[in-house]
C-alpha positions in Angstrom: -6.3 -12.1 -14.1 -2.5 -12.3 -14.0 -1.1 -12.1 -10.5 2.7 -12.6 -10.5 5.7 -10.3 -9.9 6.2 -7.5 -12.3 3.2 -8.4 -14.4 2.2 -4.8 -14.8 5.1 -4.3 -17.2 2.8 -5.8 -19.8 0.5 -3.4 -21.6 -2.3 -5.9 -21.8 -2.2 -6.5 -18.1 -2.3 -2.8 -17.4 -5.3 -2.3 -19.7 -7.1 -5.2 -18.1 -6.4 -3.7 -14.6 -7.7 -0.3 -15.7 -11.0 -1.8 -16.8 -11.6 -3.0 -13.2 -11.4 0.5 -11.6 -15.1 1.0 -11.6 -15.9 -2.4 -9.9 -18.0 -2.0 -6.8 -15.2 -2.9 -4.3 -12.8 -0.4 -5.8 -14.9 2.4 -7.2 -15.0 4.5 -3.9 -11.2 4.4 -3.8 -10.9 5.3 -7.5 -13.1 8.3 -6.8 -10.9 9.1 -3.7 -7.8 9.2 -5.8 -9.6 11.6 -8.3 -10.5 13.8 -5.4 -6.9 14.1 -4.2 -5.7 14.8 -7.8 -8.2 17.6 -8.0 -7.1 19.1 -4.7 -3.4 18.8 -5.2 -3.3 20.0 -8.8 -2.4 18.6 -12.2 1.3 18.3 -11.3 0.7 15.9 -8.4 0.9 12.3 -9.6 -1.3 9.9 -7.5 -1.6 6.3 -8.6 -4.8 4.3 -8.4 -5.5 1.5 -5.9 -5.0 -2.0 -7.4 -8.4 -3.7 -8.1 -6.8 -7.1 -7.4 -6.5 -6.0 -3.8 -9.5 -6.0 -1.4 -10.7 -2.4 -2.0 -13.2 -1.2 0.5 -13.6 -4.8 1.8 -10.0 -4.8 3.0 -9.3 -5.8 6.6 -5.6 -4.9 6.4 -4.1 -1.6 5.1 -0.4 -1.5 4.2 1.0 2.1 4.4 4.4 2.7 2.7 6.3 5.9 2.1 5.5 7.3 -1.3 4.8 6.1 -4.9 7.8 4.8 -6.7 8.8 5.7 -10.2 7.3 2.5 -11.6 3.8 3.5 -10.5 4.0 6.2 -13.2 4.4 3.4 -15.8 1.6 1.2 -14.4 -0.8 3.8 -12.9 -1.3 1.7 -9.8 0.0 1.2 -6.3 0.6 -2.5 -6.8 2.6 -5.5 -5.7 2.7 -6.3 -9.5 4.7 -3.2 -10.5 7.9 -3.7 -12.4 10.4 -3.2 -9.6 12.2 -5.2 -7.0 10.4 -3.7 -4.0 7.0 -4.8 -5.4 8.5 -8.2 -6.3 9.7 -8.6 -2.7 6.4 -7.4 -1.3 4.3 -10.0 -3.3 6.6 -12.8 -2.3 6.8 -11.9 1.4 3.0 -11.6 1.7 2.5 -15.1 0.2 5.1 -16.6 2.5 3.6 -14.8 5.5 0.2 -16.2 4.6 -1.7 -12.9 4.1 -4.4 -13.3 1.4 -4.2 -10.4 -1.0 -8.0 -9.9 -1.1 -7.9 -9.0 2.6 -5.5 -6.1 1.9 -4.9 -2.8 0.2 -1.8 -0.7 -0.1 -1.3 3.1 0.2 1.4 5.6 0.9 1.7 8.1 3.8 2.6 10.6 1.0 0.0 9.7 -1.7 1.8 11.5 -4.6 5.1 11.0 -6.3 7.8 13.1 -4.7 11.0 14.1 -6.6 11.9 14.8 -10.2 11.7 12.9 -13.4 15.2 11.6 -12.7 15.0 10.7 -9.0 12.5 10.3 -6.1 13.4 12.2 -2.9 12.8 11.3 0.7 9.5 12.3 2.3 9.8 15.4 4.5 7.8 15.9 7.7 5.7 18.5 5.9 4.8 15.9 3.2 3.8 13.4 5.9 1.7 15.9 7.8 -0.4 16.5 4.7 -0.5 12.9 3.8 -1.8 11.9 7.2 -4.9 13.9 6.6 -5.6 11.9 3.5 -4.9 8.7 5.4 -7.6 9.6 7.9 -10.0 10.1 4.9 -9.0 6.7 3.5 -9.6 4.9 6.7 -13.2 6.3 6.8 -13.8 4.5 3.5 -12.7 1.1 4.9 -15.5 -0.1 7.2 -14.0 -3.6 7.7 -10.5 -2.4 8.5 -8.9 -4.1 11.5 -5.2 -3.9 10.9 -2.8 -1.2 9.7 0.8 -2.1 8.8 3.3 0.8 8.7 6.0 -0.2 6.3 9.3 1.6 6.8 10.5 4.5 8.9 8.6 7.3 7.2 5.2 5.6 7.5 6.0 4.7 11.1 6.3 8.4 12.0 2.5 8.5 12.2 2.2 5.5 14.5 1.4 7.5 17.6 -1.3 9.5 15.8 -3.0 6.4 14.5 -2.8 4.6 17.8 -4.3 7.5 19.6 -7.1 8.0 17.1 -8.1 4.4 16.4 -8.4 2.2 19.4 -10.3 -0.4 17.4 -7.6 -0.9 14.8 -4.4 -2.9 15.6 -1.2 -1.1 14.4 1.8 -3.1 13.3 5.2 -2.0 12.0 7.6 -3.8 9.6 10.8 -3.0 7.6 10.4 -1.7 4.1 10.9 -4.5 1.5 13.2 -2.5 -0.7 16.1 -4.3 -2.4 18.5 -2.2 -0.3 17.2 -4.1 2.8 15.9 -7.4 1.5 18.4 -8.3 -1.2 21.6 -7.3 0.5 21.2 -9.9 3.2 19.2 -13.1 2.8 18.1 -13.1 6.5 16.5 -9.7 6.2 13.7 -11.2 4.0 12.8 -13.6 6.8 12.7 -10.8 9.3 9.9 -9.1 7.4 8.1 -12.5 6.9 8.2 -13.0 10.7 6.8 -9.5 11.2 4.0 -10.1 8.8 3.2 -13.5 10.2 2.0 -11.6 13.3 -0.3 -9.6 11.0 -1.6 -12.8 9.4 -2.4 -14.3 12.8 -4.2 -11.1 13.8 -6.3 -11.3 10.7 -7.1 -14.9 11.4 -8.3 -14.0 14.9 -10.5 -11.2 13.5 -12.0 -13.7 11.0 -12.8 -16.1 13.8 -14.8 -13.5 15.7 -16.5 -11.7 12.8 
């Protein structure tokens, strides 16, 4: 299976990825997305979890803000999407030493927000509803040990998560958007350093499990 930046721009790669959605490790999450789509209505676009990630076996959950426009092209929340943020994310994870199969990615607002022309910023009302779905997702992840809140919008739920899950370690890091990473070379290293702490936490978990 092809795993490199922007690979989901290729139709053959997207088709191959879709064929994995019913695999045992990802099927409960595929059904979870279907449940949200049904509840939110046909106008709500919610991408699938990427089967190349850890699925329900994941020990680390990355929570970003909301699906980007490129998820509409690929159908997945994925570090292989055809955009610079995804490219930065895949590279930073490799450099931080976090194995992909230990992780999954989600958004504090699970559906695309905005218009056909432009995504908008998540509102507090969006985040409030999204948090309820985040709680449901966590219940599907029995091996979860770490949550990483990526960017300011996701970090708004830090207090709620910390108070509810005393067995899960909560981390925060900057969002790997090109506006942050690409405008200043040192910024990429800042995120890498943040995620190296996550990598170390996952190694400690593995040593005791």
